[in-house]
LOGUVO-183595 format. One record per residue (C-alpha): chain; z, x, y; residue number from 1. Coordinates in Angstrom, 1 decimal. Layout:
! LOGUVO-183595
chaine:A; zz:Z; xx:X; yy:Y; num:NUM
...
END
This chain:
! LOGUVO-183595
chaine:A; zz:175.6; xx:-92.8; yy:-100.8; num:1
chaine:A; zz:177.6; xx:-96.3; yy:-102.8; num:2
chaine:A; zz:177.8; xx:-96.7; yy:-106.4; num:3
chaine:A; zz:176.2; xx:-100.1; yy:-105.3; num:4
chaine:A; zz:173.8; xx:-99.5; yy:-102.8; num:5
chaine:A; zz:170.5; xx:-99.8; yy:-104.6; num:6
chaine:A; zz:168.1; xx:-99.8; yy:-102.2; num:7
chaine:A; zz:166.5; xx:-95.8; yy:-102.4; num:8
chaine:A; zz:165.8; xx:-96.2; yy:-98.1; num:9
chaine:A; zz:169.9; xx:-96.9; yy:-97.8; num:10
chaine:A; zz:170.7; xx:-93.7; yy:-96.5; num:11
chaine:A; zz:174.5; xx:-93.0; yy:-94.6; num:12
chaine:A; zz:174.7; xx:-92.0; yy:-91.0; num:13
chaine:A; zz:176.1; xx:-88.1; yy:-91.1; num:14
chaine:A; zz:177.9; xx:-86.9; yy:-88.4; num:15
chaine:A; zz:176.3; xx:-82.6; yy:-88.9; num:16
chaine:A; zz:172.9; xx:-82.9; yy:-87.5; num:17
chaine:A; zz:172.9; xx:-85.6; yy:-83.7; num:18
chaine:A; zz:170.9; xx:-83.7; yy:-82.2; num:19
chaine:A; zz:167.4; xx:-83.3; yy:-82.6; num:20
chaine:A; zz:164.2; xx:-82.6; yy:-80.4; num:21
chaine:A; zz:161.0; xx:-84.8; yy:-81.0; num:22
chaine:A; zz:158.1; xx:-83.8; yy:-78.9; num:23
chaine:A; zz:159.9; xx:-81.1; yy:-76.1; num:24
chaine:A; zz:162.2; xx:-83.8; yy:-75.8; num:25
chaine:A; zz:166.1; xx:-83.9; yy:-77.2; num:26
chaine:A; zz:167.7; xx:-87.3; yy:-78.5; num:27
chaine:A; zz:171.4; xx:-87.0; yy:-80.0; num:28
chaine:A; zz:171.3; xx:-90.6; yy:-83.3; num:29
chaine:A; zz:174.7; xx:-92.9; yy:-82.9; num:30
chaine:A; zz:176.1; xx:-95.5; yy:-85.3; num:31
chaine:A; zz:173.4; xx:-97.7; yy:-82.5; num:32
chaine:A; zz:170.8; xx:-95.6; yy:-82.5; num:33
chaine:A; zz:168.9; xx:-93.0; yy:-80.5; num:34
chaine:A; zz:169.7; xx:-92.3; yy:-77.1; num:35
chaine:A; zz:167.5; xx:-89.9; yy:-74.5; num:36
chaine:A; zz:165.5; xx:-89.0; yy:-73.5; num:37
chaine:A; zz:167.3; xx:-85.2; yy:-72.0; num:38
chaine:A; zz:165.3; xx:-82.0; yy:-71.1; num:39
chaine:A; zz:166.9; xx:-80.0; yy:-73.4; num:40
chaine:A; zz:170.1; xx:-80.0; yy:-75.6; num:41
chaine:A; zz:173.2; xx:-79.0; yy:-73.8; num:42
chaine:A; zz:171.7; xx:-81.7; yy:-71.5; num:43
chaine:A; zz:171.1; xx:-84.7; yy:-74.9; num:44
chaine:A; zz:175.1; xx:-82.7; yy:-75.1; num:45
chaine:A; zz:177.2; xx:-83.5; yy:-72.1; num:46
chaine:A; zz:175.4; xx:-86.8; yy:-72.5; num:47
chaine:A; zz:176.8; xx:-87.0; yy:-76.5; num:48
chaine:A; zz:180.3; xx:-86.6; yy:-74.4; num:49
chaine:A; zz:179.5; xx:-89.8; yy:-71.6; num:50
chaine:A; zz:178.4; xx:-92.3; yy:-74.4; num:51
chaine:A; zz:182.4; xx:-91.6; yy:-76.4; num:52
chaine:A; zz:184.0; xx:-91.6; yy:-73.8; num:53
chaine:A; zz:182.5; xx:-94.3; yy:-72.2; num:54
chaine:A; zz:182.7; xx:-95.9; yy:-76.4; num:55
chaine:A; zz:186.6; xx:-94.6; yy:-75.6; num:56
chaine:A; zz:187.3; xx:-96.8; yy:-72.6; num:57
chaine:A; zz:186.0; xx:-99.7; yy:-74.0; num:58
chaine:A; zz:187.6; xx:-98.9; yy:-77.3; num:59
chaine:A; zz:191.0; xx:-98.7; yy:-74.6; num:60
chaine:A; zz:190.4; xx:-101.9; yy:-72.2; num:61
chaine:A; zz:189.8; xx:-104.6; yy:-75.4; num:62
chaine:A; zz:192.7; xx:-103.1; yy:-76.8; num:63
chaine:A; zz:194.5; xx:-103.5; yy:-73.1; num:64
chaine:A; zz:193.4; xx:-106.8; yy:-73.5; num:65
chaine:A; zz:194.5; xx:-108.2; yy:-76.8; num:66
chaine:A; zz:197.6; xx:-107.2; yy:-75.4; num:67
chaine:A; zz:198.0; xx:-108.2; yy:-72.4; num:68
chaine:A; zz:196.8; xx:-112.0; yy:-74.7; num:69
chaine:A; zz:200.1; xx:-111.1; yy:-77.6; num:70
chaine:A; zz:201.8; xx:-111.1; yy:-74.6; num:71
chaine:A; zz:200.9; xx:-113.8; yy:-72.7; num:72
chaine:A; zz:201.8; xx:-116.7; yy:-76.2; num:73
chaine:A; zz:204.9; xx:-114.6; yy:-76.6; num:74
chaine:A; zz:204.7; xx:-116.3; yy:-72.9; num:75
chaine:A; zz:204.7; xx:-119.5; yy:-73.2; num:76
chaine:A; zz:208.0; xx:-122.3; yy:-73.6; num:77
chaine:A; zz:208.0; xx:-122.9; yy:-77.1; num:78
chaine:A; zz:206.6; xx:-126.8; yy:-77.2; num:79
chaine:A; zz:208.7; xx:-128.3; yy:-79.9; num:80
chaine:A; zz:211.9; xx:-127.7; yy:-77.1; num:81
chaine:A; zz:210.3; xx:-129.7; yy:-74.6; num:82
chaine:A; zz:211.2; xx:-132.7; yy:-75.3; num:83
chaine:A; zz:215.1; xx:-131.6; yy:-75.7; num:84
chaine:A; zz:217.2; xx:-133.9; yy:-74.1; num:85
chaine:A; zz:220.6; xx:-132.2; yy:-72.9; num:86
chaine:A; zz:223.6; xx:-134.6; yy:-71.6; num:87
END
């Protein structure tokens, strides 16, 4: 917890214990929330792997989109030379 956090209810996200069992079903927690239920811890672990993979795919797609936009901006003609008259 940061020194600036004065609310005692604020708890930092802890990566060490992402899996938990509740009422006989398994779940895993992420910063985005909790995912489940799964019938076993092993299924929850596979679910976490799928979740992480999907996040990586989204991040990669966003990075590629940003790169395409940057390339498109670089390829645009310079508007300051459109009105230049060459004799």
